[in-house]
C-alpha positions, 0 to 999 in steps of 0.5 A: 499499500502506497502511503505519505507522512506529512510534515506540515509547514510550521505556522510558527511566527519567527522561531522556525528559522532558529530551530528546524528539526527533522520530523522523528515521530514521523519517521518512527510511524514510517519504520513501523510499516516495513511491508508498505511503500511509504514516503515521508514529505517534510512540507517546510522543504517541499512545495509540490504536494498536489504535483506528487499526489497525482503522480503517485497516487498514495491510498493514505496520507498521515498528517503530524499535528503535535502543536496547537497552531498546527491544527489549522494548517493541518486542516488546510493540508487535508482539504488539498489532499481531497481535492487532488483524491477524495479516495485517499484516506486522511488521518492525523496524529501527535500531540494536539490531535492525541489530546483534542481529536474533535478538532478534526471532526472534519469532512476531509479527516477520516480518522485520528490516531490517538496515543502513541502512532507506532502500533496503531497506524500499523493496525490502521493500515493493515485494516484499510488494506484488507478491506476490514472495518476500523472502527474497533481499533484501539486508539483510532477516532473515525470522525464521521462516525465515532464518538469522542467518548467511545474511543478505545483507549490504546495502551502505551507500548510496554517495551520500547526496544521492540520498536524498530530504528527510525526510517530516517529521511535520506533525501539529498538536501533535507538533511542539510536543512535540519538544525538547532541555532548554528548546530547544523546539521542535527539529528534528533534521537529519542531513548525514553518516553515521559516523566514522572514530574507533573509541571501544571504548564506542561503537556507531556506527561499529560500525554504519557499518562505520568509514565516514564519508559526507557530504551535500554542502553544497548539499543541506544547505541545501536540507533546512534550508529545509525546517525551520521549527522555531527550534532545530536539532540536527544529529544528526551523530556529528562535525560538524566531521570535514570542516572545510572542508565545515562552513565551507562550510555556514556560509558558504551558510547565511549566503548564504541567511539561514539563521539559527536556533539550532544544536547540533552534536556535535564533538571537542575536538581538532577546536575546539582546531585550527579555532577559525575555524569555531566563530566562522563557525558563531556568525554564522549562530546557533550555540548549542551544542556536545555534546563527549564528554569521557568521562574526566578523566585521559589514561590512561583516554582511552587505554584507551577508545581516545578519541585525544584528551586532557584538555588538548584537552578543557580547552582547547575547554570554555575557549574555547567558554564565553569565546564564550558557546557552551553546552557540552554535556558527556558523561562515562563512569562505569565501574563500576570507580570507586571514591570518589576517582574520583568526586571527581576527576569532580566536581572537574572539572566545578566547576573548568570550571563545567559547567553541563549535563554528561551522565553515563553509566554505561559498558554493553557495548551488545549486539552491540558489540566491548565486549560480546563482549570483557566478556560474561563479567562481565556481571551481568545481560543484562536489556534494560530494565538497558540503558539507561546509567544502570544498571551491568550490570557489577560495581561495586567500591564497593557497589552503593548507594555506587556509585548514591548517588555517581553521582546526587550527579554531577547535584546539582552542575550542576542547580540547581533555582533555575536549572532553574525560572528558564531554564524560566520564560524559556522559557515566556515567550518561546517559548511552552512549556507549564507541563506540559512545563515542571515535567516537565523540571524534575522529571526533572532533580530526580529525577536529582539525588535518590539516594533516588527514584533508588535506589528506582527502579534496585535 
């Protein structure tokens, strides 16, 4: 059976030039269909969808919808597919689709895959190929005949080692376009799923039902041997949740000579308690650590159930900087911030000399507990604004002042001169194209310019 898996063009504002990663979820689903003719189309690079549909005539098309802001682009894609051939079976999957399957009750969408997709999509495709009724398949919501409250739950995959290796896109030109800042070329690797912490703003633990499952160190080594890129981002939500396992993986990477430039996400309390694991990973090429700092005072951390402290954040930042590790910190900007809150955040960034902080406006994502808790306060349900750069809740400051303060956060660390210098080095040493270089510099500059930001966001 011929199947297209589609990664939609991102509708985010500005960030797509700073980070553009491979569609690992679609690559995992493609790998679970070895007996079928599967093509992954990353529409961030390709613009000939209608021509390929007409020429290759797939029987089914699956579209990934992980983020709320991708909902409307996904529905537009399904419409385009049906206009070419109404008989193509269109299904949607991913985080947002799983948590909000009712958003896709549209005549151009046939089904929604709810939850992890590898096994469910395989069962769905097998039913379509043999002419069986797919209505009883766990994790499948048929949009025309199904009822949301009657979706049969699909159990989470117990042993992640049973999953096939991702079928990575190898078409010339595609891999070259995946990057994170000036880290290029970039590959994504998943070694675990889920997180045991339950931060109020996070949708990940809800998607994975509060569980944490891992691939064995041996399986991780096997997967890494498939990776050809220089830079690797581990997509685990908490890479160091099992410190012994993380140490074992580092030891096996060292023994196998798998030395690349690695970045992973970790909590600051783990970094503080286990500096030895950072040191072990430095031996095999650790380049950066993502840390969700989120807030700069302990009461605010308690309010979002972070289960951490400002002291741990400060100690971890200081340790990683002294070790020469890039520290990627994320902060949540609350719509209730006043000028003093913004000033406190700026002082934290300056004090700790943070070079690559990221800032997101607190956004109750549809389908999460936070959304249900705050839905009566929402100022809009337009999904185009659920991009963590807009506010969808009332602001304490006048709206223009809020956005001006938000933009000014980016003007602190993102120096134009440093961006140009770092980009020039990447261009010299890693073949970064001038077009992408100036695109990334321009995107970072726009984030720090209030006038341009306000024009795009208000």
